[in-house]
N, C-alpha and C positions, 0 to 999 in steps of 0.2 A: 410277515407281519412285524417282526422286531425291526428288521431293516427299514420298513416303511415308516414305523413309529419313530425311529431315531432321526430319519431324514426330515420328518415333519418337525420334531423338536429343534433340530439344528437350524432349519430355515427360520423357524419362529423366534428362536433365541438370537439368531444373527440379525434379523430384521429389526427386532426389538432394540438391540444393542445400537445399531446404526441409527435409529430414530432418536434414541436417548442421547447419543453422541452429538448429533446435529443440533438437537434442542438445547443441549448444554452449551455448545459453542456459540449459538446465535441468540438464545434467549436467557440463559441462567448465568453463565460465567461472566463476571464483570470485566471490563476493560480497565487495565491499570493505567488510567489516565487521570490526572488530578482534575478535579471538578468537572466530571464527564458530563453532567447534565447540560451545560450550555453548549457542548460540541454536537453539531448536527451535520448529517449528510444531505445535500441538496440534489434532489433527483430531477430528471426531466419528465415532462408530461406531454403525450402526444394527443392533441385534440382530435385529430382525424380518426385515430384508432381507439382512443379512450384508454390507452396503455399508460400506466404510471411507473414510477420507481425505475426509470431507465437511465442508463449512463448518459452523460451530457455531451452534446456536440461541442467541438472545440470553440466555435465562434460564440455560442451561447455562454460557455464557461468563462471565456475571457471577458465578455461583457459583464457577467455577474460579478466577477472579482473587481472590476473597475467601478461599477455603479451601485453595488450593494451598500446599504446603509444600516442594515439590522445587525451586522457582525462587526465586532471589534478587530478580527482578523479572519481572513478567508483565503483558501489556497486550492490548487488544482493538483490532482494526481493522475498521471498518464500511464497506463499499463504498458510494459514492454518486456523484452527478454534479453538476456546476455548470455554469452558463452564464456566459461572460464577457460583459461589456457595457462594454468599454473604448472611450472616445471615440476616434473616427478609425479603428476597426477593425471588421471584421465580427463579429457575435456568434459565439461558438464553444462547442461542447459538449465538456466535459472530463470524463474519469474522475478520481475523487477518492476520498478516504477520510477518515472521522473516526477519530481515534485517542485512546485514553485515556492517563492521566498517565505510565505507565511506558514508553510506546512507544519513545521515543528513548533511554531509559536501557537498554532491552533491546538495541537496535542498537549503542549505545555508539560511534556514528560521528559525528565532528565535522562541523559544517555547513561547506560551502565559503565561504559568506557568511552573516552574521547569527548567529542563535542557535536552538536548539530551543525548543519551547514551555516556558513556565514553569509552576509549579503554579497560579498565580493565573489563567492563561489557561483553565483547565479549569473555573473557577467558572461556575455558571449566572448569566447576566446580564453576565459579563465582556466586554470588547471582543472583537470578531471578529478572529481572526488566521489566517494561513495560511503554509504553507511550500511553495515551488515545487520540483518535481523538476528535476534538472539538464537533461535534454533540453528540457523546456517552457520553462525560463528561457533556454536557449541559443537555441532556435528562435524563440520569440515576443518575447523582450526582448533579443536580439542580445548575450547575455552581459554585460549592463549590471549591475554590482554596485550601482549607485545605486537599483535598484528596492527594495532592502531599506529598510524604513521607509516606503514609500509605501503609500497606500490605493488598492485596486484594486476596481472593482465586480464582484462575482461573485454568481451565484445570484439572478437576478431584481432585480439592482440593489443588493442589500446590499453594503455596503463592508467589505472586509477589509484589515487591515494586513499586509503581507508582512514577516515577521520573519526568514526564513531561506531559504537555497537549499541543497538537497541535494548532496552530492558526486557526481561522475560515477561511472559504473560499478555503482551500486547498483540491482539489479533484485530486488526481494524475493519475486516470484512468490507472493503471499500467497493468493490466491483460486483455487478451481477454476473450470472453465468460462471459461478464459482468453479464448475467442473472443468472449464477450460482457462480460468483465470485464477489460479491459486494465490494464497497470500504472498505478496512480495518478499523475497529473500534478500534483495539488494535494493537500496534506495539510492537514487541518483539526482543530482541538482540539475534542473532544466534551465539551461542557459539561454533564455529568450525564446520568443516564439518564431516559428517558420512563417514566411510570408503568406503561405496559403492558408494557414490554420484559422485566422479570424474570419475567413469566408466560409468555413465549413459549418453548415447547418444541418438540420434533420437528424439523422441517426447519429448517436453519440457513442463514445467509447472512453470518455474521460470521467473523473469523479471530482465533485467539488465539496469541500468540507469547510465549515466555518465555526467560529466561537461566537456565541451571541453577545452583543454589547450589553453592558449593565443595564438593567431596567427593561430589556426587550424579552418578551416571551411569545412563544408560539404554541 
């Protein structure tokens, strides 16, 4: 009886803790973004199935960024992954995201160290640059600010220059299916669109965020 009672208590406490943690992350804890109220995620709605809040198809996302008039700045985030290949460390699989030019302007959040991406970082053929999330920088680089400006092998040995570190407390919760798409640990500049991307419609896997223009409300 004692063992059964303890098991019931353990399951109950564990489930309650998990639910409270999720509610805190998604509903209670504020994002450390200046003037967060005008920042919005734009989801895709499937008229055939009636499903909403879906990640956006590339073709739709590109159209929205070009034609939208309700936002003073709008950007795309594309989930991806990279593999670190840092000498002296075990290779590591990391969640990451490519972002377009307006992304950090939408957030309007200063870097803890370094700088956000510059317009020239998004040009096709420009040098590879990356920004680390605060948890990744803290846990893997011991909160060393000198990592900014260094070249780090990512993604099958390709070298990226670390230009910035995100501030603590920013959890953007960009993508659905969070169990398979965790919060990005590395942010990369998307250097142009591939030829096939504007023609991809239907099911999506990108995220669109925007900062509402002054005087616009939804």
